[in-house]
N, C-alpha and C positions, 0 to 999 in steps of 0.2 A: 613503444616496445623494442628491446634491443634485439639483435639477430639471434642471440643465444637463447633468449626466452622464446622467440619465434620458432626457432627449431625444436625446443623442448614441447612447445604446444603442438607442433605438427605431429612429433613422434607420439604424443599422448593421444592425439585424434586417431592416428592410425592404429594404435593399440586398442582404443575403444571401438573402433568400427570392426576390427578383427574379432574381439570378444563378442560384439553384438551379432555377428555373422554366425559365430560358433554356437551362440545360444540358440539362434533361429534354427540352425541345423538340428541342434539336439532336441529342440522342441518339436520337430517333425515337419514344420512347414517347408523346409527346403532339404530334406532329407535326400541323400543320394539313392537310397533304395526304400522300397516299401514292401512290407509283407502283405501278399494277396493270398487270402484264405483259399480261394477256388484253385489256385495254382499249388498251394502248399509251400511256398517259397517266397524269398526276397526277390524283388524285381526292381532293376533301375528305374527311377523315376523318369528319366528321360526316355526311356522305352514306353512307359505307360502314358506320357504325355505327347507321344507321336500323333500327328494329325490323322484323322481318318474323315473321309468324305463319302458321300453318297455317290454311287456311279450314275452321273447324269444320263441324262439321256437328252365291225371290224374285227375284232378278236375271233379269227376262225383258225382251223388248223388243218390237218391232213386226211379230210374226209373220214372214210369209215375206219381207217386204221389209226385215228388219233384218239383224243380224249373222249369224243362223242361215242365212237364205237366201243371204247373201253367200258364207258359208264352203262350203256344199253346192253352190251354183250354179258357183262358180269353183274348188272345191277348194283353198281357202285356209285357212292356220292362223296366219300371221304368221312362219312359219319363215324363219329368215335374217335377221330385222329385230331391232334392238337397241333397246330403250326404256330410257332413264335416268330412274329415278323420283328426283327431287330433292325429298326431303322429311325425315321422322323416321328414315329407314333402312327396311330391309326385313327381315322375318323371315329369320334365317340359321341359327338353331339353335345358336349359338355361346355368346353371353353371356345371351341373354334368352329361356329356355325352348327348346322343340322347335321346329324349322323348320316352318312351316304346310304342310300337304299341297298346296296350290295352288301352292306355290312351291319344292317340293323337287326333287330330281333335278338336272337341268342348266339349270333355268330362270334362275337368277341366276348370271351369268358373271363378275361383278366387284363389288367394293364398296369404299368409301372413306368415312372419317369426318372431317369437318371441324369437328365439335364437340369430340371428344376424339381429336386426330391420333394415328395410330399404332395405333388400334383398329379393330376390324372395324365395318362400317356396319351393325350389328344394330340393330333397331327396339326401342326402350324406350318406345314410346307406343301404337302400333298404327294410327295414321294411314296411315303410309307403306306398311304390309303391306296394308291395306284397299284402298287405291287401286291397288297394284301388282297385286293379284287381280283387280281389275276390268279392268285392261288386258290382262293376260297370264297369269291363272291357269290352270294347266295341266290342270285337271279332276280331279286326285287319283286315287285308288284306288277310292273308293266310289261307289255310285249318287247319293247327295246331292251329293258333292263335283263330280260331272260336271254335275249341274244348275246349279252356281254357277261353272263355269269362265268364264275371261276372254274378251274379244272377240277376242283373237288368242292362242290357248291354246298356240301353239308359238313365240312370240316370246321373245327373250332379255330379261333384266332386268339392269340395272346399279343397284346400290343406292348411292345418294349421300346421306350424311346431311349435312344442313345445319341441321337444327332439333333442339333438345334433347328431353328427355323429356316436357316440357309443351308441346312444339310452338312454340319460340321460337328465333329465330336473328337474324342481322343480314344487311344487304345484302351485306356483304363476304363472309360464309360462303356465300351463295347464289351470288355470281358465281364463288367458287372452285369450287362444285359444277358450275356451268354449264361452266366452263373444262375441268375435269376430264373431264367427260362428252364434250365435243367431241373431246378429246385421246385418249379411251379408245374411240372407236368408236361413239358413239351415233348412230343414225340419227334418233331422236325424243327430245326431252326433254319430260317431263310434270311439270309443277309445280301443285300444289294448296295454294298459299300466296300471300301477298301483302302489301304495305305498305298504309299508310293514304291514300297518295296516289301521284303520280307521282315517281319516282326516276330521276334522268337516267342515273347509273352503270348501275343494274340494267336500264334500258331498252337502253343501248348494249350490254351483255353479251348480251342477247337478240339484238339485231340483228346483231351479230358472229357469234354462232352460226349464225343464218340464213344469213348470207353465206357460211359454210363448209359449206353444204349440209345443216345438221340442222333438222329440222321442230321448232318449239317451241310446245307447247300449254300453255296456262295457264288455270286457273279464273278466272272473272270476279270472284268473291267473292260474300259473302252479305250485302251492304250494302242490297238492295233493301227496297221496290219504288222508292225515290226514284231520280231521274236523277242522273247524274254520281257514281256510287259505285264506279267500277272504277278500281284502282290498279295498280301495277307488280308483276309483270311483264306482266300481261295487257294493260296500255294501250300497251305497246311497239308500234311499227309492224310489227315482223316476228312477233309472237306471234299465234297463233290463240287468241283469248280466247273461253271456252266459258261460257255461261249454264246455268241449270238448268231443266228441265221435268219433270213426271212422266212416267213411261213407262206404255204401256198394260200393264194388269195385271189381267185378269178372273180368274174362278175364285174360290177361297176362301182363297187364300194371305193370311196375316195382314199382309203387307207390301204388299198391293195398293194402288194409288193411283188407279185409274180415269182415266187420263190420256188424251191429254196436255193438261196446262194449264200454263202459265208458273208456276214457283214464286214464291211471294210474295217470299221472301228473295234471288232472284237479282238480283245487281247489274245496273244499268242504265247505258247510255250517257249522254252528255251532253244529248242532245236530238234533236229532228227537224231534218232539213235536211242539205244537203250540206256545210255549214261544219264539221260535226263529224266526228272520227275514227269510222270504222265499227266500234265495239266495244259489245257482243260481236260476235263474227264469226258464231256459231251458238249454238244451245242443243241440249243433249243430256240424256238421263236423269240425273236427280240427286235424285230423291224416292223414299224408301223402297227403297234399293238394298242388297241383301244380298250381302255378300261376307265375306272372310277376317276372322276375329276374333282378335285378339291377347290373351294369349300362348298360345292353345289350338292344338294341331296340327291339330284337326279342327273347330275352332269356326267359327260363321258369326254375324254380327250385321248388323243393319239401320240404315243411317245415311242421312241426307239432307244435301245441300249440294252447291255447285258443285265441291267437292272430288271428288265422285263422278262428275261430268259429264266433267271433263278427261281422266281415264284412259279413259273410254269413247270418246272421240274419238281418244286415243293409239292404243288398240287398232284402231280403224276405219282409222287412217292406216298402220298396221302391215300390215294386209291390203292396202291400196292399194299400198304399197312392195313387197310380195312380188310383185305382180302387174306392177309397172312402177316402175323407179327414177326416180320424178319429183323435180323440184325443189320446195323448200318453197313457192315462189309457186304452182307448178302445183297442188300440194296444196290450198293455201288457196282458190285459185280453184274448184277442183272441189267442194270441201265446201261453198263458198258456193252455187255454181250448181245444185247437186242437192239442196240443203236444201228441205224442205217449207215453202213459203211460208206465213207466218202473220203476224198483227197487220195494221196498216193499210197496209203495203208491198204493192204490186202488181207482178207480173211479176218477182219475184225481188229487188226493191229492199229497201234495208236500213230497219230502224227500231231505236230505242234499247232496246226491250224484248226482242224475239226475235232481234234481229241480221238476218242474212239467212234465218233461219227454223230449223226442227227438222232436226237431222241425220238423213240417210237412208243408212245404211250400205250397202245393197245399190246404191243408185244412185250413191253415191260410188265404190264398187269398180268398178262397170260404166263409170263415166265415166272411170276411169283407162285404159280401153282405147278410149274414145270410143263406147261402146255405150250404149243406151238403158237407162233405169232403170225402177223401178216406184213407182207411188204407194203410200205408206204407209197411207194411210187413204182409204177410198171417199168420205168425205163431210168437208168442211170448209166452213165459212161465216164470213164476217166482215162486220161492218156497224158504221158509226159512227152513233150516236143522239144527236139534240139535242132535249132535253126541254124544252118551254116550259110555262108556267103553265096553258095551256089544253089540254094533252095528256093530263090525267090520266084513267086508266082507272077509271071509277066513281067512287068516293069516294077511291080511292087515288092519291097522287102519284107514279104508277110508269109506267115504260116497259115495254111488253109485247112479247115475242117468242114468236109461236106457232110450235111445232116439230112438223112431220109432221101438220098438221091439214088439209092440202090447200088452204090459203089462202096466197097469197104476200103478203097485205097487211101482216103484221106481221113475217114471218121466213120460213125456208126452208119451203116447202110440202110437200116430200117428204123422207122419209128411209130408209135401208135398214131392211129389216123383220125382220132376223135378231135373235132374242132373245139375252139374255145378252152383249150388247155394250155397252162403255163409252160414256158421253157425258161430255164434258169442256168446262168453261167457263172462260174467262179474260176478266176485265172490267177494263179500265184506265179509270180516272176521269181526264178531261181537265180538269174544273172544280176549281180549287184550293179546299181547305178543306170539300169536300162528301165524306160518307162515304156510299157506296152499298153496299147489300146485295142479295142475290138469293134468291128462293124458286123452286124447280121444282115444279109440280104436275102430277099425272096427270089429264088430262081425261076418262078412261075411267071411273075408280073414284071414287065419291063419298066424300068426306071426313068425318070424324066432327066437325070443328070448324066452327062456324057462319060464322066470318069467311071460310072457305075452303071453297067448296062441292065441292072436289075433294081428292084425297088428296095430301098433301105427300110428294114423294119424297126431296128434300134441300134444304138451304139453306146459303148461305155463312156463316161464323162472323161475329157481330157484332164490331164493334171499339170499343175505348174512346175513340179519336181517328180523324180522317179518314185513311183509308188509300187509297193510290193504286191498289192492285189487290186484286181479289177473285177468288180462283180455287179451283174445286172439281171434282169429278167424282161420277158416279153409275152405277150399273149398274141402269137401269129394269127393272122386273119385267114389263112388259106392251108393250114395244116391238113396234110393227106391228099392235097390236090397238086397236080402237076410235079415239078422237078425237084421239090424239097427246098433246102436252105444251104447257105454258104457263110461260115463265119471266118472272116479275116482277122488275124491277130498279128500285129507288127508294132514297130517302134513309132511313138508319136503320131497317131493317126491324124490327117492322112500321111501316109508313109513317107519318112524322109530317111536320110542316109546316116543318121546318128549311130545306128547300131546294125551291123551286118550279121552277127553271130549272137544268139541268146537262146535260152531254154525256159520252159515254163511247164506247169502243170495245169490241166483244164478239167474241171467237173462240169457234166451237163446233166440236168434233171428234166425230166419231162412227164407231163400228165399226172394224174391222181388215181390212186387205187380205190 
C-alpha cells in the first residue's frame, strides 16, 4: 500500500468513526441531554450520571421527652402515613432471604427497583433495611424486637431501590425513585444517600416533590467535621437536612454513647452568618444506633452515621402528620423551632454544626397542634473560650471549665445531682491548624498519676492532625458528691507548647428529663 492510499484510508476511517459517533448521539445512547419528565426539562446526561452513594456508616432516645413520650402522650404510631425509603431497597423476603421481623406484615405497602427494573425492590445490601426499621419498624413478635421498634411503628413503607448491592447509583436513578414515590402516595421521602457536591437536577427533583406536598428528609452526610461538606439532595432548598449526634444512652448497653454530643463525622454547613443556606436543618441520633440487620429475619446490628439520623426524623414527621396534615414548610419550621438549641446560636438561631439544634420529638409533635413542648435535658451549657498566652492553668497551656463546683468563675456552678446520668461534651475549634484535646477529672477522688492529683474520668481521643471537633461522653460515678469536676481543654493533650493562643466553643449536656 502506497503512502497516498494509506493516508486516504486513514481519512476515510476518521470520517466513518465521526459519522458513527453522530449516529449514536442522534439515536439517544450518548445524547448530551435527556428530557426528564418529572423535572419537565432537558438535563445534561453527565449530570444524571453523577455517582450517588449511600451514606455509610440499643436504639433508645431522650427519655420522656423523646419518641416514646410523644407516642404515649398523644396516642400516636404513625398509622396512615407513608414513608418512601429511597435507598438500597428494603427487606421483602422475596429474593434476599427472609423478610425482617420489623418490616413484615403490612408494613411495606409497595416497592420498585430502578437498578434492575421489573424485579422487586428487595434489599441486597442491608442499608435500606436498617434505615427503614429506624423510621417504621413495627416492633416484631418478640420482646427484643419491641425494644428496637421504629419511631413510627405503624407507618407504612414504600421500598424504592435506587442503589445497587454495594450502595451505588446515579442521580438519574434517584430522581426516578423520587418521582415514583411522589406518584405512588408517599407523604415522606427519606434518603440516606448523597453526591459529592451540589447537583442541580437532584435539587430540583427534591423541590418539585416538596411543591407537591411531600416532606423530603435527607441525611447531611459523613464528611465532617470540616465546613461545607453537605451535598445533594440534602443541600436542596426543600430538603430537611439532618446531621448526627449521639443519643442519650445510659445503663450497660454495649451500644451506649453517653450523649448527646455532635458526631465528629457529621457533615457541616458552609459557615457562620446569614449569607449561607441553613444546612443542616437539625441534628438527630446517629451514633451507635441498633436496628434491623440484613439478611437475618430477627437480627440487629449497631451502626453510626447520618444515614441513621434521617429516618429518625422521618419517623418523627410521621407522628406529626398523623396528628395534623401539615405542609412540608410547616413541618420544617416546627422541627427547627422546637429543636433543642445547641452550639453558638442563641434563641433558636442556626449554626453550621448543629443547624437549628437537636431534634425534640415530643416538642415537634406537640408543636403540630400549637401546644408547648418539653425540655429534653435539664441542663445545657455553652460558652466560647478565647485562650491567650497568659491564661495558662498552672504549667498547663490549658483552658479550664469547672463543672458543679459551686464556682461560676470558669464554668457552670451547679448541675443536677442524680447519679448515673450522662455528661456529653462537644468542642468545636475555631483556630485554624490547632488540635485541641480534653481531659475530664473528678475533683472528689484522688488520682494515682502525679501529673493529675485527681482521678481521670475520660478524655477525648488524640488526633494525628488538627481536628475541628472533639466530642465525647461519660457516665461519671460520683455526680453530686464532693467537689465536682474539672475539664481541661488544651493543645495536643498532654499539653505541649505548639499553641499558646486559640479559641473554641464548648457544649455541655447533662442528665435526662
